[in-house]
C-alpha positions in Angstrom: -44.7 -1.3 -7.4 -43.1 -4.8 -7.7 -43.4 -4.4 -11.6 -41.4 -1.4 -11.4 -38.6 -2.8 -9.2 -38.1 -5.5 -11.7 -37.9 -2.9 -14.9 -35.5 -0.8 -12.5 -33.3 -4.1 -12.0 -33.6 -5.1 -15.5 -32.4 -1.7 -16.7 -29.3 -1.7 -14.7 -28.5 -5.3 -15.3 -28.2 -4.0 -19.0 -26.6 -0.7 -18.7 -24.2 -1.6 -16.0 -22.2 -4.0 -18.8 -22.2 -1.4 -21.3 -20.9 1.2 -18.9 -18.0 -1.2 -18.0 -17.8 -1.8 -21.8 -16.8 1.5 -22.7 -14.4 1.8 -19.5 -12.5 -1.0 -21.2 -12.9 0.5 -24.7 -10.9 3.6 -23.2 -8.2 1.7 -21.9 -8.2 -0.3 -25.1 -7.3 3.2 -26.9 -4.5 3.9 -24.4 -3.0 0.4 -24.9 -3.3 1.2 -28.7 -2.0 4.4 -28.7 1.3 3.5 -26.8 1.7 0.3 -29.2 1.7 2.5 -31.9 4.1 5.1 -30.5 6.5 2.2 -29.8 7.5 0.2 -33.2 10.5 -0.9 -31.2 8.0 -3.7 -29.4 8.4 -6.0 -32.8 9.8 -9.0 -31.9 10.5 -7.7 -28.1 8.8 -8.6 -24.5 6.7 -6.2 -22.5 5.4 -6.3 -18.6 2.8 -4.2 -16.8 3.0 -3.8 -13.1 0.5 -2.6 -10.8 -0.3 1.0 -11.0 -0.4 3.1 -8.0 -2.6 6.1 -7.4 -1.6 9.6 -6.7 -0.5 8.8 -3.4 1.3 5.7 -4.1 -0.6 3.5 -3.0 -1.8 0.2 -4.4 -5.3 -0.4 -4.5 -7.7 -3.2 -6.4 -8.6 -0.7 -9.4 -4.6 -0.4 -10.0 -4.7 -4.3 -10.3 -7.6 -3.8 -12.3 -6.2 -1.4 -14.8 -2.9 -3.5 -14.9 -4.8 -6.9 -15.5 -7.0 -4.5 -18.6 -4.0 -3.5 -19.9 -2.1 -6.9 -19.9 -5.2 -8.1 -21.6 -5.4 -5.5 -24.3 -1.7 -5.6 -25.1 -1.7 -9.4 -25.4 -4.6 -8.8 -28.1 -2.3 -6.0 -29.8 0.9 -8.2 -29.7 -0.5 -10.8 -32.1 -1.0 -8.1 -34.5 2.4 -5.9 -33.8 4.2 -9.2 -33.0 5.5 -8.9 -29.4 5.2 -10.8 -26.6 3.3 -9.9 -23.1 4.5 -11.0 -19.7 1.7 -12.9 -17.6 0.7 -11.1 -14.7 1.1 -13.8 -12.2 4.5 -14.0 -12.7 4.9 -10.3 -12.6 3.1 -10.3 -9.3 5.3 -12.7 -7.6 8.4 -10.4 -8.8 6.5 -7.5 -7.1 6.3 -9.3 -4.0 10.1 -10.6 -4.1 11.6 -7.5 -5.0 9.7 -5.1 -3.3 8.8 -3.0 -6.3 6.9 -0.3 -4.9 8.2 2.3 -7.5 8.9 0.0 -10.2 10.7 3.5 -12.1 12.9 3.7 -9.4 14.0 0.1 -9.4 14.1 -0.5 -13.1 17.4 -2.3 -13.4 16.6 -5.1 -11.3 12.8 -5.2 -12.7 14.2 -5.9 -16.1 17.1 -8.2 -15.1 14.5 -10.5 -13.1 11.5 -10.6 -15.3 13.7 -10.7 -18.4 11.7 -7.8 -20.4 12.5 -5.9 -22.8 10.2 -3.2 -21.8 7.6 -2.6 -19.1 4.5 -0.3 -19.1 4.2 1.6 -15.9 1.5 4.3 -14.8 -0.7 6.0 -12.5 -4.2 7.4 -12.2 -6.0 9.8 -10.2 -9.7 11.3 -9.8 -9.7 14.9 -11.3 -13.3 15.4 -11.2 -16.0 13.2 -9.9 -16.9 10.4 -12.2 -13.6 10.7 -14.3 -10.2 9.0 -14.1 -6.9 10.2 -15.6 -4.7 7.8 -16.3 -0.8 8.5 -17.1 0.8 5.7 -18.8 4.6 5.2 -20.4 6.7 2.7 -21.8 10.4 2.4 -20.5 13.3 0.6 -21.9 15.9 -0.8 -20.2 18.0 2.2 -19.9 15.2 4.1 -18.2 14.1 6.0 -21.5 10.6 6.9 -22.3 9.5 5.6 -25.9 5.9 6.1 -25.3 3.2 7.7 -23.2 -0.5 8.7 -23.1 -2.4 10.4 -20.9 -6.3 9.9 -20.9 -9.1 11.4 -19.1 -12.4 9.4 -19.5 -15.6 8.4 -17.2 -15.4 5.7 -14.8 -18.3 3.7 -13.7 -19.1 4.0 -9.6 -18.7 0.5 -9.1 -15.3 0.5 -10.8 -14.0 3.3 -8.9 -15.1 1.7 -5.7 -12.2 -0.6 -6.4 -9.8 2.4 -5.5 -11.2 2.2 -1.8 -10.1 -1.5 -1.4 -6.1 -1.4 -0.6 -3.8 -4.0 -1.7 -1.1 -5.3 0.8 2.0 -3.5 -0.7 4.8 -5.8 -1.1 6.9 -3.9 1.7 4.1 -3.9 4.2 2.6 -7.6 3.5 6.0 -9.4 4.4 6.1 -7.6 7.5 2.3 -7.9 8.8 2.7 -12.0 7.5 5.4 -12.3 10.5 2.4 -11.5 13.2 0.4 -14.0 11.5 -1.8 -16.4 13.6 -4.4 -15.7 16.0 -4.9 -12.2 17.0 -4.8 -11.5 20.9 -5.6 -7.6 20.4 -2.5 -6.5 22.4 -2.4 -3.3 20.5 -5.0 -1.1 20.6 -5.6 2.2 18.8 -7.6 5.2 20.2 -8.9 8.3 18.5 -9.1 11.4 20.8 -12.3 13.2 20.1 -12.6 16.8 20.6 -14.4 16.6 23.8 -12.1 14.3 25.1 -13.5 11.0 24.8 -11.5 8.2 23.6 -12.8 6.0 20.5 -11.2 2.7 20.1 -10.4 2.1 16.2 -11.8 -1.3 15.1 -10.9 -3.3 11.8 -14.6 -1.9 10.4 -13.7 1.7 10.7 -10.0 2.1 10.6 -10.3 5.7 9.6 -8.4 9.0 11.1 -7.8 12.3 9.6 -4.8 14.1 9.3 -4.5 16.5 12.4 -6.3 14.1 14.6 -4.8 12.6 17.7 -4.3 9.1 18.7 -3.3 6.9 21.6 -1.6 3.6 21.5 -2.3 1.1 23.9 -0.4 -2.2 24.7 -0.6 -5.0 26.8 2.7 -6.9 27.4 2.2 -10.6 27.1 5.4 -11.0 29.0 8.1 -9.6 31.1 10.6 -7.8 28.3 10.5 -5.1 25.8 8.4 -3.5 23.2 9.1 -1.5 19.9 6.6 0.5 18.4 6.8 1.0 14.4 4.5 2.9 12.4 5.2 2.4 8.5 3.6 2.9 4.9 4.9 1.4 1.8 8.1 3.1 1.6 9.3 4.4 4.9 9.1 3.3 8.6 9.3 5.4 12.0 10.1 3.6 15.5 7.7 5.7 17.8 9.7 3.8 20.8 12.2 3.5 22.0 13.3 7.0 21.3 16.6 8.2 19.9 19.5 8.1 22.7 17.0 6.6 25.4 17.6 2.9 26.3 14.5 0.6 26.0 12.6 0.1 29.1 11.8 -3.2 30.7 8.1 -3.7 31.1 6.4 -6.1 33.3 3.0 -7.8 32.2 0.3 -5.3 32.2 -1.5 -2.2 30.4 0.6 0.6 29.2 -0.4 3.8 27.0 1.9 5.9 24.6 3.0 8.4 24.1 2.3 8.9 28.1 4.9 6.1 29.2 7.4 8.2 27.1 6.4 11.6 27.5 4.1 12.1 30.7 3.0 15.6 29.7 2.3 14.7 26.2 -0.4 12.5 26.0 -1.3 11.9 22.3 0.3 11.3 18.7 -0.8 13.9 16.1 -1.7 12.3 12.9 0.7 13.4 10.3 0.5 13.1 6.4 1.0 11.5 4.0 -2.5 10.5 3.8 -2.9 6.6 2.5 -2.7 3.5 4.1 -0.6 3.0 7.4 0.0 0.2 9.7 1.0 0.1 13.4 3.2 -2.4 14.7 4.0 -3.7 18.2 7.1 -6.2 18.8 7.6 -7.8 21.8 10.9 -9.1 22.8 11.9 -11.3 26.1 15.3 -10.4 26.0 17.0 -7.1 25.6 18.3 -7.2 21.9 20.5 -4.8 19.5 17.7 -4.2 17.0 18.3 -0.4 16.5 21.7 -0.2 15.4 22.7 1.8 12.6 19.4 3.5 11.9 19.3 7.4 11.5 17.5 9.8 13.6 14.9 11.8 12.4 14.0 14.2 15.5 13.5 12.0 18.6 12.6 8.9 16.7 14.4 6.5 14.2 13.5 6.7 10.8 14.0 3.6 8.7 14.0 3.0 4.8 12.0 -0.2 3.4 15.0 -1.9 3.1 15.9 -1.2 6.8 12.6 -2.1 7.8 13.2 -5.7 6.2 16.4 -6.1 7.6 15.1 -5.2 11.1 12.5 -8.1 10.9 14.9 -10.4 9.4 16.6 -10.0 13.0 13.5 -10.7 14.5 12.7 -13.7 12.6 16.4 -15.2 13.7 15.3 -15.0 17.6 13.5 -18.3 19.1 9.6 -18.2 18.4 8.9 -18.1 21.8 10.9 -15.1 22.5 9.3 -12.5 20.2 5.5 -11.6 19.7 4.4 -9.3 16.8 0.9 -7.6 16.3 -0.1 -5.0 13.4 -2.9 -2.8 13.5 -3.8 -1.4 9.6 -5.4 2.2 9.4 -6.1 4.6 6.7 -5.0 8.2 7.1 -7.5 10.8 5.1 -6.8 14.4 4.3 -10.1 15.9 5.4 -14.2 15.1 5.9 -14.4 15.6 2.0 -12.0 12.9 1.6 -13.8 9.5 0.6 
């Protein structure tokens, strides 16, 4: 048995690098096909931002793809005479510019990075064990000068990177506002079919579309609370509601939506699937934080920029006057969604 296990580990230590090399070889073909389609690259520069998945989320796999394509393009640049921007420089710009969708913000990307072309793309998993990569090279005016779509096998250990989400530039900055020791003043409970409540933890922060959750807060001081739910593109203020003045809370525990709607005991988990962040903002004094936001039914709806502006207002308050805590969870489509 010991001999068998030894041979087993030796076999996989030899085979896995081969699979990874084959995967990188497929990426190299994508890079080469793109470059051949775009002769205008000669003497110019190109940048490769992060690749989002089909849901628009940024994962470690998206970063891995961008890194490999950057390396492959760098090698091709020596042959075809063009320059490739370094990834660390691009990553900083992704954070500073909040480029969750590079193709939607292309002018600002080109201006700040000072590049002639960008290589953007996305990926999805059409079949078990395969990945589909969609890539394009864009010019400064948004025109497509090259495009390659390719489907090929992906090793399990590389595909597993897709389960590790990166902080999007939008939510990464917001979460940083709540940095420091977490006091567990924001808790989320999933309501099971039998009525029992299961508290979500950082180890298992998963819910499915259609399930129901309860938010529980513990006021650290007398004051006001704002509850937000946001992803990489937008935010919703769950409390206070449109047209209803913020309520003054004494120190203690409160559950939502019960505090707002005594007849409605839970929030229903709605699409889209992917990463979502709940945030509780505790403020000592009443402040005008909701001015100018649009109404979306009973809730306020915010764009990414508006959510940044809201947090800028919070940063302007004295540190002892505000406390922010976040809870990150992952929304899945159904029980088969891995």
